[in-house]
C-alpha positions as CSV (number, residue, x, y, z in Angstrom):
1,M,0.4,-0.1,0.2
2,K,1.1,3.5,-0.8
3,E,2.0,6.3,1.6
4,I,-1.2,8.3,1.1
5,V,-4.8,6.8,0.1
6,V,-7.3,8.9,-1.5
7,L,-10.8,7.7,0.1
8,T,-13.5,8.9,-2.4
9,P,-17.4,7.9,-2.3
10,L,-17.8,7.9,-6.1
11,R,-16.2,6.4,-9.2
12,E,-16.4,9.7,-10.8
13,M,-14.8,11.3,-8.0
14,K,-12.1,8.5,-8.0
15,D,-11.4,8.7,-12.0
16,R,-10.5,12.6,-11.4
17,A,-8.5,11.7,-8.8
18,E,-6.6,8.9,-10.3
19,E,-6.1,11.6,-13.3
20,I,-4.5,14.1,-11.1
21,V,-2.2,11.5,-9.7
22,R,-1.3,10.5,-13.4
23,E,-0.7,14.1,-14.1
24,Q,1.5,15.1,-11.4
25,G,3.7,12.1,-11.1
26,Y,2.2,11.5,-7.6
27,H,4.1,7.8,-7.1
28,N,3.5,7.6,-3.3
29,V,-0.3,8.0,-3.7
30,E,-3.1,5.6,-4.2
31,V,-6.9,6.1,-5.0
32,L,-9.8,4.0,-3.6
33,L,-13.1,3.9,-3.3
34,G,-15.3,3.7,0.1
35,S,-18.0,5.9,1.9
36,M,-19.1,6.1,5.4
37,S,-18.5,3.1,7.4
38,E,-17.8,1.2,4.6
39,G,-14.7,3.7,3.9
40,V,-13.7,3.3,7.4
41,E,-13.3,-0.3,7.0
42,V,-11.3,0.1,3.3
43,A,-8.9,2.7,5.7
44,R,-8.6,0.4,8.1
45,K,-7.2,-2.2,5.7
46,A,-5.2,0.4,3.8
47,I,-3.3,1.6,7.1
48,A,-2.7,-2.1,8.2
49,E,-0.9,-2.4,4.8
50,G,1.3,0.8,5.5
51,A,-0.6,3.6,4.6
52,E,0.4,6.9,6.7
53,L,-1.9,9.4,5.2
54,I,-5.8,9.4,4.6
55,V,-7.8,11.8,2.1
56,S,-11.1,11.9,2.1
57,R,-14.5,14.0,2.2
58,G,-17.6,14.9,4.0
59,G,-19.0,12.1,6.6
60,T,-16.2,9.6,5.7
61,Y,-13.6,12.2,6.6
62,Q,-15.3,12.8,10.1
63,L,-15.6,9.1,10.9
64,V,-11.9,8.1,9.5
65,K,-10.8,10.8,11.6
66,E,-12.2,10.0,14.8
67,A,-11.5,6.0,14.0
68,F,-7.6,6.2,13.6
69,P,-4.6,8.2,14.8
70,V,-3.0,8.7,11.6
71,P,-3.4,12.2,9.7
72,V,-6.6,12.3,7.9
73,V,-7.1,15.3,5.1
74,E,-10.3,16.6,4.3
75,I,-11.2,17.3,0.6
76,K,-13.0,20.2,1.5
77,V,-16.3,21.6,-0.3
78,S,-15.8,25.1,-1.9
79,A,-18.3,27.7,-2.6
80,Y,-17.8,27.0,-6.3
81,D,-19.0,22.9,-5.4
82,V,-21.8,24.2,-4.0
83,L,-22.8,26.9,-6.4
84,Q,-22.8,24.0,-9.0
85,S,-25.0,21.9,-7.2
86,F,-27.9,24.5,-7.1
87,E,-27.8,24.5,-11.0
88,Q,-29.7,21.4,-10.6
89,V,-32.6,23.3,-8.7
90,D,-35.3,23.7,-11.1
91,D,-37.4,26.3,-8.8
92,P,-35.8,29.2,-7.9
93,N,-38.5,29.8,-4.9
94,E,-38.2,26.3,-3.6
95,T,-36.3,26.1,0.3
96,I,-33.3,23.5,-0.2
97,G,-31.7,21.7,2.7
98,V,-28.2,21.4,2.6
99,V,-27.2,18.1,4.8
100,G,-23.9,17.2,6.5
101,Y,-21.7,17.2,9.1
102,S,-20.1,20.3,10.9
103,N,-17.4,20.0,8.5
104,V,-19.3,20.1,5.4
105,V,-22.0,23.1,6.5
106,D,-19.7,25.1,7.8
107,G,-19.6,28.3,5.9
108,Y,-22.9,27.8,4.2
109,D,-24.2,30.4,5.9
110,L,-21.8,33.0,4.1
111,L,-23.2,31.9,0.9
112,R,-27.0,32.8,1.3
113,R,-26.6,36.2,-0.6
114,L,-25.0,34.1,-3.5
115,L,-27.6,31.2,-3.6
116,P,-30.4,31.6,-5.5
117,N,-33.0,29.9,-3.4
118,P,-33.7,30.2,0.5
119,V,-31.3,27.4,2.3
120,V,-32.2,25.3,5.7
121,L,-28.8,24.0,7.2
122,V,-29.2,20.4,8.4
123,E,-26.3,19.6,10.5
124,L,-25.4,15.7,11.5
125,K,-24.1,14.2,14.5
126,R,-23.8,10.6,13.7
127,E,-24.6,8.5,10.5
128,S,-27.4,6.9,12.3
129,D,-29.2,10.2,13.0
130,I,-29.7,11.0,9.0
131,Y,-33.1,9.2,8.8
132,A,-34.7,10.9,11.7
133,V,-33.2,14.3,10.7
134,I,-34.4,14.1,7.1
135,E,-37.6,12.7,8.3
136,D,-38.2,15.6,10.7
137,H,-37.5,18.3,7.8
138,K,-39.7,16.6,5.4
139,R,-42.4,16.7,7.9
140,R,-41.8,20.5,7.7
141,G,-42.3,20.8,3.7
142,I,-38.9,20.6,2.6
143,K,-38.6,18.1,-0.3
144,T,-35.0,18.7,-1.7
145,Y,-31.5,18.2,-0.2
146,I,-28.3,18.6,-1.1
147,G,-25.3,16.4,0.5
148,D,-22.7,13.8,-0.1
149,A,-23.1,10.5,-1.5
150,N,-24.4,8.9,1.3
151,I,-26.6,11.2,2.5
152,T,-28.4,11.9,-1.1
153,R,-28.9,7.9,-1.3
154,I,-31.1,8.2,1.9
155,I,-32.9,11.0,1.1
156,R,-34.1,9.1,-2.1
157,E,-35.0,6.2,-0.2
158,L,-37.2,8.8,1.8
159,N,-38.6,9.8,-1.8
160,C,-37.3,13.3,-1.5
161,N,-35.0,14.8,-4.0
162,G,-31.2,14.4,-3.5
163,I,-28.7,16.4,-5.4
164,M,-25.3,15.0,-4.7
165,I,-22.1,17.7,-3.8
166,Q,-19.6,17.0,-6.6
167,S,-16.0,17.7,-5.7
168,Q,-14.3,19.4,-8.4
169,K,-10.6,18.5,-9.8
170,A,-9.2,21.4,-8.1
171,S,-10.6,20.9,-4.8
172,I,-9.2,17.0,-4.8
173,H,-5.6,18.4,-6.1
174,T,-5.5,20.8,-3.2
175,A,-6.3,18.0,-0.6
176,I,-3.7,15.5,-2.1
177,Q,-1.0,18.9,-2.0
178,E,-1.5,19.2,1.6
179,A,-1.5,15.6,2.3
180,R,1.9,15.5,0.4
181,R,3.0,18.6,2.7
182,I,1.7,16.9,5.9
183,L,3.5,13.8,5.3
184,K,6.8,15.4,4.3
185,A,6.5,17.2,7.6
186,T,5.6,14.3,9.4
187,K,8.7,12.1,8.3
188,E,11.0,15.1,9.1
189,E,9.3,15.1,12.8
190,K,10.0,11.4,13.0
191,R,13.4,11.5,11.8
192,R,14.0,14.1,14.4
193,A,12.3,12.3,16.9
194,Q,13.9,9.2,16.3
195,Q,17.4,11.1,15.9
196,I,16.6,12.6,19.9
197,A,15.7,9.0,21.2
198,T,19.1,7.5,19.7
199,I,21.0,10.3,21.1
200,T,19.3,10.0,24.4
201,D,19.8,6.2,24.3
202,F,23.2,6.3,23.5
203,V,24.2,8.4,26.5
204,H,24.9,6.8,30.0
205,D,22.8,9.1,32.1
206,A,19.1,8.3,32.4
207,I,17.2,11.4,30.8
208,I,13.2,12.4,31.7
209,A,11.6,15.2,30.2
210,I,8.2,16.3,30.9
211,D,5.5,19.3,29.3
212,E,3.9,21.7,31.0
213,N,1.2,19.5,32.3
214,E,3.7,17.2,34.0
215,K,3.5,14.4,31.4
216,I,6.8,12.8,30.3
217,T,7.8,13.5,26.6
218,V,11.1,12.0,27.0
219,Y,12.0,9.0,28.6
220,N,15.5,7.0,27.5
221,R,16.5,3.2,27.7
222,R,18.4,4.0,30.5
223,A,15.7,5.5,32.4
224,E,13.5,2.2,31.8
225,Q,16.8,0.3,33.6
226,L,17.0,2.9,36.3
227,F,13.0,3.1,37.3
228,G,12.0,-0.3,35.9
229,V,9.1,1.1,33.7
230,P,9.0,0.6,30.0
231,R,9.0,3.4,27.8
232,E,5.8,2.7,26.3
233,R,3.9,2.7,29.7
234,A,5.7,5.8,30.8
235,K,5.5,8.1,27.9
236,G,2.4,10.4,28.3
237,R,1.6,9.6,31.9
238,P,2.3,12.0,34.8
239,I,6.0,12.1,35.9
240,A,4.7,11.4,39.7
241,D,3.3,8.1,38.6
242,I,6.6,6.8,37.3
243,V,9.4,8.6,39.5
244,P,8.9,8.4,43.1
245,N,9.3,11.7,45.3
246,T,10.1,13.7,41.7
247,K,10.9,17.1,42.3
248,L,10.4,17.9,38.5
249,P,7.5,19.9,38.9
250,E,9.0,22.1,41.3
251,I,11.3,23.2,38.3
252,L,8.0,23.8,36.2
253,A,6.6,26.1,38.9
254,T,9.8,27.9,39.6
255,G,11.8,27.9,36.4
256,T,15.3,27.6,38.5
257,A,17.4,24.8,37.6
258,Q,18.5,22.4,40.4
259,L,22.2,20.9,39.7
260,G,24.2,18.1,41.5
261,E,21.8,16.9,43.9
262,I,22.1,13.3,45.3
263,Q,19.6,11.4,46.2
264,N,19.1,7.8,47.2
265,L,17.1,5.6,44.8
266,W,16.6,2.0,46.2
267,D,20.2,0.2,46.5
268,S,22.0,3.1,44.3
269,R,23.2,6.5,45.3
270,I,21.6,9.1,42.4
271,V,23.0,12.4,41.2
272,T,20.4,14.4,39.7
273,N,20.5,17.4,37.6
274,R,17.1,19.5,36.9
275,V,16.6,22.3,34.4
276,P,13.3,23.9,33.0
277,I,12.7,24.1,28.9
278,T,12.1,27.8,28.5
279,V,10.3,29.0,25.1
280,D,9.9,32.8,24.2
281,G,10.4,33.4,28.2
282,E,8.0,31.1,29.4
283,V,8.6,27.7,31.0
284,K,7.1,25.0,28.7
285,G,8.2,21.7,30.4
286,A,11.6,20.4,32.4
287,V,14.0,17.8,32.0
288,A,16.1,15.7,34.5
289,T,19.2,13.9,34.2
290,F,20.1,10.9,36.5
291,Q,23.4,9.3,37.0
292,D,24.2,6.3,38.9
293,V,27.2,7.2,41.3
294,T,27.4,3.1,42.4
295,E,27.7,2.1,38.8
296,V,30.2,5.0,38.0
297,Q,32.5,4.4,41.2
298,N,32.2,0.3,40.2
299,L,33.6,1.2,36.9
300,E,36.1,3.6,37.9
301,E,37.2,0.5,40.4
302,K,37.3,-1.6,37.3
303,I,39.2,0.4,35.0
304,R,41.7,1.1,37.9
305,R,41.9,-2.3,38.7
306,S,42.7,-3.4,35.0
307,M,45.4,-0.4,34.9
308,N,47.1,-2.0,38.0
309,E,47.5,-5.4,37.1
310,K,49.3,-4.0,33.8
311,G,51.2,-1.9,36.2
312,F,49.8,1.2,34.7
313,I,48.7,3.1,37.7
314,A,50.4,5.9,39.7
315,K,50.6,4.9,43.5
316,Y,51.8,7.8,45.4
317,T,50.3,11.3,45.9
318,F,51.6,14.5,47.3
319,D,50.5,13.0,50.5
320,D,52.8,10.3,50.5
321,I,56.0,12.9,50.1
322,V,57.8,12.7,53.8
323,Y,59.3,15.8,54.3
324,A,60.3,18.6,57.0
325,S,62.5,21.2,54.7
326,H,61.4,24.3,53.1
327,Q,62.7,23.4,49.9
328,I,60.6,20.2,49.3
329,G,57.3,22.0,50.4
330,E,57.9,24.6,47.5
331,C,58.7,22.1,45.4
332,I,55.4,20.3,45.9
333,K,53.5,23.9,45.4
334,T,55.3,24.3,42.1
335,A,54.7,20.6,41.3
336,K,50.7,21.0,41.9
337,K,51.1,24.4,39.6
338,F,52.4,22.2,37.1
339,A,50.0,19.3,37.4
340,M,47.0,21.6,35.9
341,Y,48.2,22.0,32.6
342,D,49.1,19.5,29.8
343,T,52.3,20.9,29.4
344,P,55.7,18.8,29.4
345,I,57.4,18.7,32.7
346,H,61.1,18.0,33.2
347,I,62.4,17.1,36.6
348,C,65.7,17.7,37.8
349,G,67.6,15.7,40.3
350,A,70.2,13.1,41.3
351,S,69.5,9.4,41.3
352,G,67.5,8.6,44.5
353,V,66.0,12.0,45.7
354,G,62.4,10.7,44.5
355,K,61.6,12.1,41.0
356,E,59.4,9.2,40.4
357,L,57.3,10.1,43.6
358,F,57.0,13.7,42.2
359,C,56.1,12.4,39.0
360,Q,53.3,9.8,40.6
361,S,51.9,12.5,43.0
362,I,51.8,15.5,39.5
363,H,49.6,12.4,37.6
364,N,47.3,11.7,40.5
365,Y,46.9,15.6,41.0
366,S,46.1,16.4,37.3
367,R,42.6,15.7,35.3
368,R,44.3,12.8,34.1
369,H,44.2,10.6,37.0
370,L,41.6,8.3,36.0
371,G,44.0,7.4,32.9
372,P,47.0,5.3,32.7
373,F,50.4,6.2,34.1
374,V,53.4,4.5,32.3
375,A,56.6,4.8,33.6
376,I,60.0,3.7,31.6
377,N,63.6,4.1,32.5
378,C,65.3,4.9,29.4
379,A,68.4,3.4,30.6
380,A,67.3,0.1,31.3
381,I,66.2,-0.6,27.7
382,A,68.8,-2.0,25.1
383,P,69.1,0.8,22.5
384,S,68.0,-1.8,19.8
385,L,64.9,-2.3,21.4
386,I,63.9,1.6,22.2
387,E,62.0,2.3,19.1
388,S,60.0,-0.8,19.5
389,E,59.3,-0.1,22.8
390,F,58.3,3.3,22.3
391,F,56.2,3.3,18.8
392,G,55.5,-0.3,18.9
393,Y,55.2,-2.7,15.9
394,E,52.5,-4.6,13.4
395,E,52.6,-8.3,13.2
396,G,55.7,-9.7,11.1
397,S,57.7,-6.4,11.1
398,F,60.6,-8.2,12.2
399,T,62.1,-11.6,12.8
400,G,60.4,-12.6,16.4
401,A,57.6,-9.9,16.6
402,R,54.5,-11.2,18.4
403,K,51.4,-12.2,16.4
404,K,48.9,-9.3,16.1
405,G,51.7,-6.6,16.9
406,K,52.5,-4.7,20.3
407,P,51.5,-1.4,21.5
408,G,54.0,1.4,22.2
409,I,54.3,3.0,25.5
410,F,52.7,6.3,23.7
411,E,49.8,4.1,23.0
412,L,49.4,2.6,26.1
413,A,49.7,5.8,27.9
414,H,46.7,7.5,25.9
415,N,44.4,9.9,27.9
416,G,47.4,9.4,30.7
417,T,50.6,10.4,31.8
418,L,54.2,9.1,30.4
419,F,56.9,8.9,32.5
420,L,60.4,9.0,30.5
421,D,63.3,8.5,33.1
422,E,66.5,9.1,32.1
423,I,65.7,10.7,28.8
424,S,69.1,11.7,28.6
425,E,70.1,7.9,27.5
426,I,67.8,7.9,24.5
427,P,70.1,7.5,21.5
428,M,70.8,10.5,19.2
429,E,68.9,9.2,15.9
430,L,65.9,8.4,18.0
431,Q,65.5,11.5,19.5
432,G,64.5,13.3,16.3
433,R,61.7,10.7,16.1
434,L,60.6,11.4,19.7
435,L,60.2,15.1,19.1
436,R,58.1,14.7,16.0
437,V,55.7,12.3,18.1
438,L,55.6,15.0,20.7
439,Q,54.8,17.7,18.3
440,E,52.3,15.7,16.4
441,K,50.8,14.0,19.0
442,Q,50.4,10.7,16.4
443,V,52.3,7.7,16.4
444,M,53.0,5.1,13.5
445,R,54.1,1.5,14.7
446,L,57.1,-0.1,13.2
447,G,55.8,-1.8,9.9
448,G,52.7,-0.1,10.0
449,G,51.0,2.2,7.5
450,R,48.5,4.1,9.8
451,V,48.9,7.0,12.0
452,I,47.6,6.6,15.6
453,P,46.4,9.6,17.3
454,I,47.5,10.2,21.3
455,D,46.7,12.6,24.1
456,V,49.4,12.0,26.3
457,K,50.9,14.5,29.1
458,I,54.9,13.8,28.9
459,I,56.8,13.8,32.0
460,T,60.8,13.4,31.9
461,A,63.8,12.8,34.4
462,S,67.5,12.9,34.2
463,N,70.3,12.5,36.8
464,K,72.2,14.3,34.3
465,Y,72.5,18.0,33.8
466,L,70.7,18.0,30.3
467,K,71.4,21.6,29.3
468,R,75.3,20.3,29.5
469,E,74.5,17.1,27.4
470,M,72.8,19.5,25.2
471,E,75.8,22.0,24.8
472,E,78.3,18.9,24.6
473,G,76.2,17.5,21.3
474,R,74.9,14.8,23.5
475,F,71.2,15.7,23.4
476,R,69.1,17.5,20.7
477,K,68.9,21.1,21.3
478,D,65.2,21.2,19.8
479,L,64.1,18.2,21.8
480,Y,65.6,19.7,24.9
481,Y,63.6,23.0,24.6
482,R,60.5,20.7,23.8
483,I,60.3,18.8,27.2
484,N,62.2,21.4,29.1
485,V,59.3,24.0,29.4
486,L,58.4,23.3,33.0
487,T,61.1,22.6,35.0
488,L,61.0,21.1,38.7
489,R,64.3,20.7,40.5
490,I,64.4,18.7,43.6
491,P,67.4,19.4,45.8
492,P,69.8,16.4,47.0
493,L,69.4,15.0,50.5
494,D,72.7,16.6,51.9
495,R,70.6,20.2,50.8
496,R,67.7,19.5,53.0
497,R,68.8,17.9,55.9
498,E,65.9,18.6,58.3
499,D,64.1,16.0,56.3
500,I,66.4,13.3,57.5
501,P,64.5,13.1,60.9
502,A,61.3,12.5,59.4
503,L,62.6,10.2,56.8
504,T,64.0,8.1,59.3
505,R,61.0,7.8,61.5
506,Y,59.0,6.8,58.3
507,F,61.4,4.0,57.0
508,I,61.5,2.8,60.7
509,R,57.8,2.4,60.6
510,K,58.0,1.1,57.1
511,Y,60.6,-1.9,57.6
512,S,59.2,-2.6,61.3
513,E,55.6,-3.2,59.8
514,K,57.0,-5.5,56.8
515,Y,59.4,-7.6,58.9
516,G,57.2,-7.9,62.2
517,K,60.2,-6.1,64.1
518,P,59.5,-3.9,67.0
519,L,60.1,-0.2,66.5
520,L,63.5,1.3,67.0
521,E,64.2,4.7,68.6
522,P,66.9,6.6,67.6
523,T,69.3,7.9,70.3
524,P,70.9,11.3,70.2
525,D,73.9,9.7,68.7
526,V,72.1,8.2,66.0
527,E,70.1,11.2,65.0
528,S,73.7,13.0,65.0
529,C,75.2,10.4,62.8
530,L,72.3,10.6,60.6
531,L,72.5,14.4,60.2
532,N,76.2,14.2,59.9
533,R,76.8,11.7,56.9
534,K,77.0,12.2,53.2
535,Y,74.3,10.6,51.7
536,E,75.8,9.9,47.9
537,G,72.7,7.9,46.9
538,N,70.3,10.3,48.6
539,I,67.1,9.4,50.2
540,R,67.5,5.7,48.5
541,E,70.9,5.4,50.7
542,L,69.0,6.7,53.8
543,E,66.2,3.6,53.3
544,G,68.6,1.1,52.8
545,L,70.7,1.9,55.8
546,I,67.2,2.0,58.0
547,E,66.1,-1.4,56.5
548,R,69.4,-2.7,57.5
549,C,69.0,-1.8,61.2
550,V,65.5,-2.5,61.6
551,I,66.4,-6.5,60.1
552,L,69.3,-6.1,62.8
553,S,67.4,-4.7,65.4
554,S,70.1,-2.4,66.2
555,F,71.7,1.1,65.5
556,D,75.2,-0.2,66.0
557,A,76.2,0.1,62.4
558,I,75.7,3.4,62.1
559,L,77.1,4.3,65.1
560,A,80.4,2.2,64.1
561,E,80.4,4.0,60.8
562,G,80.3,7.6,62.6
563,D,83.1,6.6,64.6
564,G,85.1,5.4,61.8
565,E,84.5,8.5,59.8
566,R,85.3,10.8,62.8
567,R,88.8,9.1,63.3
568,A,89.3,9.6,59.7
569,S,88.3,13.2,59.6
570,Q,91.8,15.1,59.6
571,P,92.7,17.7,60.5
572,P,90.5,18.0,63.3
573,V,87.9,20.9,63.5
574,Q,88.7,23.8,65.8
575,E,85.1,24.8,67.9
576,N,85.7,28.6,67.2
577,G,87.7,29.0,64.7
578,P,89.1,28.1,61.1
579,V,90.2,24.7,60.0
580,C,93.7,23.8,61.1
581,T,95.6,23.1,58.0
582,D,99.9,23.0,57.9
583,V,99.9,23.0,53.9
584,L,97.2,23.8,51.1
585,P,96.6,20.9,49.2
586,P,98.3,20.4,45.7
587,D,95.6,21.5,43.6
588,W,95.2,24.7,45.1
589,D,98.1,26.0,43.7
590,G,97.2,28.8,41.2
591,L,93.8,29.3,42.3
592,D,92.4,32.8,42.4
593,L,91.2,34.4,45.7
594,R,87.5,33.2,44.8
595,S,88.2,29.7,43.6
596,L,90.1,29.3,46.9
597,E,87.5,30.5,49.0
598,Q,84.9,28.2,47.5
599,K,87.5,25.1,47.9
600,Y,87.9,26.0,51.5
601,I,84.0,26.2,52.3
602,E,83.8,22.9,50.7
603,M,86.5,21.8,52.9
604,V,85.2,22.9,55.8
605,Y,81.9,21.6,54.7
606,Q,82.9,18.1,54.3
607,R,85.4,17.7,57.6
608,T,82.3,18.6,60.2
609,G,81.0,15.7,58.1
610,G,78.3,18.1,56.3
611,N,76.9,19.7,59.8
612,V,75.5,23.0,58.7
613,Q,75.5,24.7,62.1
614,K,79.2,23.8,62.8
615,T,80.4,24.8,58.9
616,C,78.3,28.3,59.4
617,E,79.9,28.9,62.8
618,I,83.5,28.1,61.6
619,L,83.3,30.3,58.6
620,G,81.1,33.3,60.0
621,I,78.3,33.0,57.6
622,N,74.6,32.4,57.9
623,R,73.0,29.0,56.3
624,T,71.5,30.8,53.3
625,T,75.1,32.0,52.5
626,L,76.5,28.5,53.0
627,W,73.8,27.0,50.7
628,R,74.3,29.4,47.9
629,R,78.0,29.1,48.0
630,L,77.7,25.2,48.0
631,K,75.3,25.4,45.0
632,E,77.9,27.4,43.0
């Protein structure tokens, strides 16, 4: 069955309609015969077979419109149709009854002045009323009636004159054109509605919208799952029947949005947002979104568990950094600022100062904290494998390559953070390709032909002075300036001895719990030894030292080591004067005054075992000056 069906009561009218269809090339229009209740059955069958719109006239139009939810277009009775019917009346003085439903007789009174005869309007309510109504008017002396085909048939059965109103070709064509316009608009509306339904069903949140009468107009698939009511039952129903304790009617009344409200729904915690739908300044409805926090938390936990199994997770935060010094406090403040941006960060510091601890903390403080954290030590990868590890490879790209290939570290870190430790160890020939990846934000696997976009925050670190490496030709200048936009310098432990007691207590607790040992209590002598020793391995050296003491349940090793260092420290240090020296070291010969001064400061600092207070007292300078001169 075609999309549009023209339902006509007479063969002559059907012929006119078919002629219009042929002339205009209306391929989606079909013409059928049917009048009144018989026409309703014809329409029922047509709709069942796929008709989307019915065109009819008179009483048949009225009955079909009331019987079916599809659009129905009326072939209207024009003034020309009515006037033409009166040409069949012989006596210009005879009173004529014009019979029909309200859609037929409307407007006839405006034609009274044009009609040659007196006119009585005979309006019908139901098809079953025709006989009684005509009988009543017949008793009043009206013998001639004008109406549609079904009415004139009954009129003739009652021995009255029946003149049928004929719909002319122009009236039929106008109705078909209107039907085609409505069908096109209906299809467009269906397309938009389906598009909206698809979009709302695709999103993860439950969405419910209501009109100004508090009836549901939008109810997506997620809402079905959340509230347990099928869409077919929910749409068109009052919102209060579907959502318990709903506040959407409040939005209609106040026009004020309610955002981020948390509520309990059965066993779930729901975050709800409600906003008004405003048209031309008036609230015409409201929409609410519902997000299951419990499900989001479970999904997040699943993702983090998966990343943890692969090792792609940052364990530490800034709260895990143990310190007491002002220097580390400033480092943490700077690192938190850097974490807010996706700009590359370079972390400088000697081996063992905690560069990866800071890197993981930056990741967990950033907006990427739910993404992967991938850390790689460039010095631990054989130069021949760096390219495949960094950029990945496709199946069969080289002998020994895995089936299905392997993603590189940039792919693995997509939407997260990539930490490249000891970046200075990357061979020069690969530094150029690394630079291109950082600039273009895309990689191509070895043996592959497609470009893979990546979104990665880069953090690099090195225990070498990268600028010197660049100046001496061992590190590309363009790569240096690309990764060194934000620089974080972490001082060695010898430059922040205030942290030693706090770190000592932390490591004692850590390894006592690990090995089931009682807590050791450092004596003043032990603390003095720890404060005055030199830590070439930085925090890692202190940690190893404390772990050994916990295992042995004794600080004897530290005390013995301290005694040995003091005995070996010659010449002795005076309490309130310069260091005693008989002769200057041979390598001091020929130095200028400034260099001699620097050498002397270093020697005093070393021979006091790194004791800042004693060094300052001997040299007669303050701590700030000492740190600056040592840094120089």
